[in-house]
Structures are given as structure tokens and as C-alpha cells.
N, C-alpha and C positions, 0 to 999 in steps of 0.2 A: 056301695052303690052310689053314694053322694060323690065320692071321689071320681068315679067314671063320668058322672054328669058334667063335671067341670073339665075333664081331660080333653074332650073334643074341642070346646071353645078355646081353650088355651093352645091347643095344637094349631088351630086356625090363626091365632095371633102370631105364632111363630112362622108359619108357612106363608101366610098372605103377603108379607113384604117380598118374599122371594118371587111370587107370581108377578108382582108389580114391577120388579126390577127391569131396567132396560137391558137390551141385548148388546153385547160388544160387536160393533160392526162399523166398517168404514176405515178410511186412511188415518194415519197418525196425526194427531193435532200438532200443529207447528210445522209440518212437512209441506213440501210443494204440492200443489194440486196436480194429480196425475192426468195424463192424456185421457180424453173422454170422447171416443168416436162412436156416434150414435146416428140413427136415422131420425131426422126432425120431421115429425108428422104434422104439428100445428104451429110451430114457432116461426121465427123470422126467416129461417132457411127451409121452409116447408117443402117437403118432397125431396130433400137432399141429405146425403150423408155429410156430417160435419163433426169437427173436433171442437166441442164446446169449451175446452180449456183454452184453446187458441182463440176462439170466437169471443170469449168473455174477458180474456187477458187478466188485467188487474182489478177489474170492476167487481163490486160485491155481488156474490151469487149464492143462492141456496140450491144445492143439488139434492134432489130427493129420489132415492132408488126404491121403486115399488115392486114388490113381488106380485106379479100379475094374478096369481091364483089366490092371493090374500086381499086383493082390492075389494073394498066395501064402502058403504056410505060414511062411516066415521072417518075413514082415511080420505075420502073425497072432501069432507068438511074441513079436515086438517089442511089439505092443499088449497082449498078455497080461502081459508083464513090466512095462510101464508101469502097468497096472491093479494089479498087486501092489505096486509102488512107492508109488502114491498111497494105497493102503490102509495101508501102514506109516507114511507121512509124517504122517498125521493127518486130522482131520475137515475138511470143507469144501474138499477138493482133489478135482478131477475131471479125467477125460479126456473130451474131446469128439472123436470120430472122425467125420470128414466125408467121405463117399464122393463123388467127382467122377466122373460117368458120363454117357454118351450115352443110356442106357436107364434112366431114373428108375423106371419101373414095375417092371422086373425087379430093380433094386437094392432097392426097398422090399420085395419078396417074399423076397429073399435074406437081408437083414440079420437078421431074426428067427431064421433057421436058423443063422447065424454066432453069434448070441448064445446060442442053445441049445447049440451045440457048445463054445464058448469060456468060457461062464459068467462074463462080466465082472461085477464088483461095483461099480466106480466109473467105468465107461466107458459113455457114451451113444453108440450107433451112429446116425448121422444121414445124411441125403442132401441134397446141394445140388440144388435143382430147376432151376437155371439152366444156363448153359454149362459144359462140361467143364473150362474153364479156371479155374473157381472163382469165388467171390464177389469183387465189385469191391473194390478197395483191399487185398486180401490178397496180391496179387502172386504167385500160385502159378505156378510154372514146370511146364509139362506134361512136361518131361523128368525131373522128380523123381518117382520112384515114390511117395514119401511126403514130406510136409513136416510137421515137428513145430515147434510154436510154444509156448514157455513164456510164460505171462502171469501177472502179479501186480499188484494194485492198479491195474488198468485199463491197464497198460503192457506192451509186448512186452519181455520180459527176455532171450530167446534164441530163435534160429531155426536149424533144422537141415533141410537138403534132402538127400535120399538117392536115389542112383541104384540102390542095393540096400541091404538092411539085414536085421538079425536081432536076436534078443533082447540080444546083447551091446552093441548101440548104445543101449540104454535107459539105461546107466550115465551117459553124457554128459548126457542129458536130466535124469536125477535130480540130477546135480551142479548143473546150471543152475537147477533148481527150488529146491534148497536155498539156493543163493546168492541167488536172487530173494526168497525168504522171509526171509532174514537182513538184507536191505537195508531201510533205514528210509525 
């Protein structure tokens, strides 16, 4: 009986790290940033379809793909923290948040409300108008609640896939952004 009492806690120690692992999602690190045609709901091209790869060119950008049905307060805090980070890091850095959804019309109605509530300064809220799996060549895993991609000089510098996240996860993205900006 004493053996069984210790079996469950030991099993949790083995399984818990698997639950916390990130999800493989996003384009290959080191590759070129793929085309990203989205509908800009609250960004600088508000109300228009735009290719953010072309729009952002070589400037540092954090792309965040949000599974709309997984959107929650911790994810909102993550985006808010990224917005604060890019404001501190300097000019010409932006966050492009891309909602992946089965209901594009509903998402386009919701995102201005999210902007009004969260008051992003450097984050464009956009909606991908195609399949929920995301844009071609971005390799978004639908098991990832969110996928963050750090890009600089037209290249993918870092990729993060999250099964769950909150504002504390923004620190790793910030570190990857700083590293990408320091590389020549």
C-alpha cells in the first residue's frame, strides 16, 4: 500500500513536464518570412486587406497567431505585455496579431471591442480570411492556442508555440527579439 501512495505523485513528476511543453508550430527558424495576407481590423491599414510581410519589410515584427476559440484573459495579458515590450524596445517594432477563426464576420466585429478594452499601442489586430489552419507556408499547428513568430530583416528569428500562456511568457519573446535585433 505504501508503494501505491508514492506511485501517483511520481507519475505526476514524469507527466507534468509533458503538459507544460510547447507545441511545435510556425515557420522554420532562419527561413524567410512567408506572405501574410490578412484583413487589418485595428492596425495602420484598418479596414483593408494587406500583406503584412510586404508592409513590415525588414523591420522587427512579432507575429502572433491566435486560435479564436482559445482566446482568453491570460492570452490577452500576453499580447498586452508584448505591446508594452515593443513600445520600450524602440521605433519601427510592431506586433501583428492574426486571429484564426471559422467565423470571420464575427471576429471582425469582435476585434474593435478587444482593442477598445486592451488599448494596444503597437499591436495590429487582424483576421485571416481563409482556413482556420492559417496562411499557407506559416505551418500553424491548430493544437497551439497561440503561435508567436519573431522576425527581423525578413527572416524568422524565433518561433514559439503555446498550448497555454500568460504575460510571463512574453519575456522569452522579448529575449528573442533583442537577440534578433543584435545580429548583423
